[in-house]
C-alpha angles and dihedrals in degrees: 000000000000128000091254092054091049093050091047091050092049091048092050091050092049093050092047091050092048092049092052093045095246094114097110107211094021095065120108130216119250115257117265118245116244117227113251095214096068092085091054094052091047092051091048092050092050092048092050091049090051093049091046091051091049091050092048092048092049092049092050091047092051092048090049092050101038100038110032115197096028094099118057115251118254119232 
């Protein structure tokens, strides 16, 4: 057996071991599953922020209309 045959055999064994997951250090961890509920909580947080902004804007507009001079002038 020549040196080339030996190196080819070792390479083939290494590739076979890596393909089957028996490669030791070369193995990778399986990917973690992502929770499916994160999108719902994000959508809820955005909806609450939108409603809060609308309520604050409405309150400032009513104060500006019903009690002139309470809010400082802009500009």
